[in-house]
C-alpha positions in Angstrom: 34.6 23.2 12.8 36.4 24.9 15.4 38.2 27.1 13.1 34.5 27.9 11.1 33.5 31.5 12.5 29.7 32.0 11.6 28.5 36.0 11.2 25.7 37.2 13.5 24.0 38.7 10.7 23.6 35.2 8.7 22.3 33.4 12.0 19.3 36.1 11.9 19.2 35.7 8.4 18.8 31.9 8.4 16.3 31.8 11.3 14.0 34.1 9.5 13.7 31.4 6.8 13.9 28.4 9.0 12.3 28.9 12.7 8.4 30.0 10.0 9.2 26.7 8.3 8.8 24.9 11.7 6.3 27.0 12.4 4.3 25.7 9.3 5.0 21.8 10.1 2.4 19.4 9.6 0.7 17.9 13.1 2.6 14.5 12.1 6.1 16.3 12.3 5.5 18.4 14.9 4.6 15.6 17.4 6.6 12.7 16.0 5.7 10.5 18.6 5.3 7.4 16.2 7.9 8.0 13.7 11.5 6.8 14.1 14.2 9.0 15.7 16.7 6.8 14.4 15.1 7.8 10.9 14.7 11.4 11.6 18.6 11.5 12.4 19.6 10.2 9.4 17.4 12.3 7.6 18.3 15.4 8.8 22.3 14.2 8.8 21.8 13.7 5.2 20.0 16.8 4.4 23.4 18.6 5.0 24.4 17.2 1.7 20.9 17.4 -0.3 19.8 20.8 1.2 16.4 19.5 1.8 14.6 21.5 4.5 12.0 19.3 5.5 14.5 17.2 8.0 15.0 20.7 10.0 11.3 20.1 11.6 12.7 17.5 13.4 14.6 20.3 15.5 12.4 22.2 18.1 13.1 25.8 16.9 12.3 27.1 21.1 15.3 24.9 22.0 18.2 23.4 20.5 21.4 23.2 22.9 24.2 22.8 20.7 27.7 21.4 22.3 29.2 21.6 19.1 31.8 24.8 19.6 32.6 25.5 16.5 28.5 26.8 15.9 26.1 28.8 17.3 23.3 27.8 19.7 20.0 27.2 18.4 17.9 26.8 15.0 19.7 30.0 14.0 23.1 28.5 14.3 22.3 25.0 12.4 20.8 27.0 9.5 24.2 29.2 9.1 26.2 26.2 9.1 24.3 24.9 6.4 24.3 28.0 4.2 28.3 28.6 5.0 28.8 25.2 3.2 29.8 26.1 -0.7 27.3 25.0 -2.6 27.1 21.1 -3.8 30.5 20.6 -2.0 28.7 18.4 0.7 28.9 14.8 1.2 27.0 12.5 4.2 27.3 8.8 4.7 26.1 7.3 7.8 27.1 4.2 8.6 25.9 2.9 11.6 23.2 4.2 14.1 21.5 3.2 17.2 19.6 4.6 20.0 19.2 4.6 24.0 16.1 6.1 25.7 16.0 9.5 23.9 19.1 9.9 22.7 20.5 8.3 19.1 24.1 8.1 18.4 25.1 8.2 14.5 28.8 7.1 13.1 29.4 9.2 9.7 31.4 9.7 6.8 31.5 13.5 6.2 32.9 15.3 3.5 32.3 19.4 4.1 35.2 21.6 4.8 37.3 18.3 4.3 37.4 14.8 4.8 36.2 13.6 8.1 34.5 11.0 10.6 32.2 12.3 13.1 30.1 10.8 16.0 26.5 12.8 16.4 24.5 12.4 19.4 21.3 13.8 19.5 18.5 14.0 22.5 14.7 14.0 21.9 12.3 15.2 23.9 8.5 14.6 22.9 9.3 13.4 19.3 11.6 16.7 18.8 15.7 17.1 18.8 16.5 19.3 21.6 20.0 19.0 22.0 23.2 17.7 19.9 26.7 16.8 20.3 29.6 15.3 18.0 32.8 14.9 17.6 35.2 14.8 14.3 38.3 14.1 13.2 39.7 14.1 9.9 39.8 11.3 7.6 43.4 9.0 7.7 44.9 8.1 4.4 46.6 4.9 6.1 45.7 3.0 9.3 47.9 0.4 10.8 45.8 -2.2 10.9 44.5 -1.8 7.4 40.8 -1.4 8.3 39.1 1.9 7.7 38.0 4.2 10.6 34.4 3.2 9.8 34.5 -0.2 8.2 33.1 -3.5 10.2 29.5 -4.5 11.6 27.0 -1.9 11.3 23.9 -4.0 12.2 22.6 -4.0 15.9 21.9 -7.4 17.5 21.7 -8.8 21.1 19.5 -5.8 22.2 18.5 -7.7 25.4 22.4 -7.5 26.5 22.5 -3.6 26.1 22.6 -3.1 29.8 25.0 -5.9 30.3 27.4 -4.3 27.7 26.9 -0.6 29.0 28.2 -1.7 32.5 31.0 -4.1 30.7 32.7 -0.5 28.7 31.2 1.7 32.1 34.2 -0.8 34.0 36.4 -0.5 31.1 36.4 2.9 31.0 36.9 3.0 35.0 39.2 0.7 35.1 41.7 1.2 32.3 41.2 4.3 30.4 41.2 6.2 33.5 43.6 4.1 35.3 41.3 2.6 37.9 42.5 -1.0 37.8 44.8 -1.2 34.7 45.4 -4.7 35.4 41.8 -5.8 35.1 42.2 -5.1 30.9 41.5 -8.5 29.9 38.8 -9.2 31.4 37.3 -6.4 29.1 39.0 -7.3 25.8 39.5 -10.4 24.0 43.1 -10.4 23.3 42.8 -12.5 20.6 40.2 -11.2 18.6 40.5 -7.2 18.9 39.7 -5.5 15.6 41.1 -1.7 15.7 40.1 0.9 13.5 42.3 3.9 15.4 44.2 4.8 12.3 47.0 4.8 14.5 46.9 1.4 16.4 46.9 -2.3 14.7 45.0 -4.7 15.9 44.9 -6.7 18.8 45.5 -6.0 22.9 49.4 -6.4 22.8 49.2 -3.3 20.1 47.5 -0.8 21.8 49.5 -1.6 24.6 52.5 -0.9 22.3 50.5 2.6 21.4 49.9 3.4 24.3 53.4 2.7 25.8 55.1 4.9 22.8 53.1 7.9 23.9 53.7 7.9 27.5 57.7 7.6 26.5 57.2 10.4 24.3 56.2 12.5 27.6 52.4 12.5 26.0 50.4 9.8 27.4 46.6 9.6 26.6 45.1 10.8 29.7 41.4 10.0 30.7 40.1 12.4 33.5 36.4 12.4 32.9 33.7 10.1 31.7 30.5 12.3 30.8 28.2 9.6 29.1 27.8 6.0 28.2 25.1 5.0 25.3 24.3 1.5 23.6 21.9 0.0 22.0 22.6 -4.2 22.1 26.1 -5.1 20.6 27.4 -1.5 20.2 28.3 1.2 23.4 29.8 4.6 22.8 31.6 6.4 25.6 32.1 10.0 25.5 35.3 11.0 27.4 37.5 14.0 27.7 41.2 14.1 28.7 44.7 14.8 27.2 46.1 13.7 24.1 49.1 15.0 22.5 49.4 17.5 25.2 45.8 19.0 24.0 42.8 18.9 26.4 40.4 16.6 24.4 37.2 14.9 23.6 37.2 11.0 23.2 34.1 9.6 21.3 35.1 5.6 21.6 32.7 3.5 20.4 33.1 -0.3 20.9 31.4 -3.7 19.6 30.9 -6.4 22.2 30.7 -10.3 21.9 30.0 -12.8 24.5 31.0 -10.1 27.4 34.1 -9.2 25.9 35.1 -6.1 23.7 36.0 -7.3 20.3 36.1 -3.8 18.0 36.8 -0.6 18.8 36.3 2.9 16.3 37.1 6.5 18.1 37.5 9.9 17.0 39.4 12.3 18.8 38.8 16.2 19.0 41.1 18.8 20.6 38.9 21.1 22.5 39.2 25.2 22.0 40.1 27.4 24.4 36.9 29.4 25.8 37.8 32.3 23.9 36.8 30.8 20.8 33.8 28.9 22.0 30.7 30.1 20.1 28.1 28.7 22.3 28.3 28.7 26.3 26.8 25.0 26.6 30.5 23.5 26.6 31.5 20.2 25.2 29.8 18.1 26.9 
C-alpha cells in the first residue's frame, strides 16, 4: 500500500459522497453501543470486496486516525482507497478476529493490488471506529513448514486466561525478541510443539533458532527495537513491534496461540516502513 499515491482531488470527492451518508446513519448505527464490534469490523473489511457503503458508517467521520502510511487520514482517505481499486478486483476473507477492550484485531487474506496477508487493528470509541493500524505482507507461494500463512485454529477459547497469556507474550517479546534474556526462550515456547506460519521458517524451536542464526551470520539480523502494543483475547495474543529486518526499518506483527502456559503457534507479517517523505498521513506507523 505504500506504493499507491491517492490524489487530493479524489479524497475530496469521496468525502463528499461518504460523509453525508454517515451523517444520515440511523440512530442504531450511529450509537452502536449494543452492537458487536467484531461483526462491524468483519463487515467493514468485507465491504472492500463487495463495495457495500453501509459498513463505512461504523467509522466516525469526524475522527478517523489512519496509521497505514500509504493512505490519507480520515474518512476521505478510506473512501479514496476503495475508489482506487479496479472494479471487481478485490477479495477479502477474514480468518480470525478477536477483541481486547476497545480494540478489535482481524487476521485477513486479501487480494487487492495483489494477494496479501494482513493484520488490522481498529480502535472504537462510543461504538464507532476512530483509529486504524495494519501490517501487510505478500502471500508466499511456498512455505518451509508446509502450512499456509493463515491456516490453523481460529476460535477464541479460554478467555479467563487472557491476562496471563498477554503477560506471557510480553515476557517473550522483552526477553527473547528484544534480547533482554534470550536464554529463557524455552520458558515461553513449547520446543516440541511449535507450529510455524512464517513462510521462511519450519516448525519447531530448533528451526526458529537456525533461521535467526542464518540471518545474523549473513549480516542482516532480525532486530526488535521497540514493542508498541500487545492485544489479546483468550488463547490469541498479538504483539506489534518495530525494528530491523534485512536491513530495512520494519514493522513486526506477531500473533501467538498460547496453550497450557506456553506459546504453541505463531503467525506474522513483516512490512517495511517507508521513508517519511512518502507518508500519506502524519500519524506514524504505530
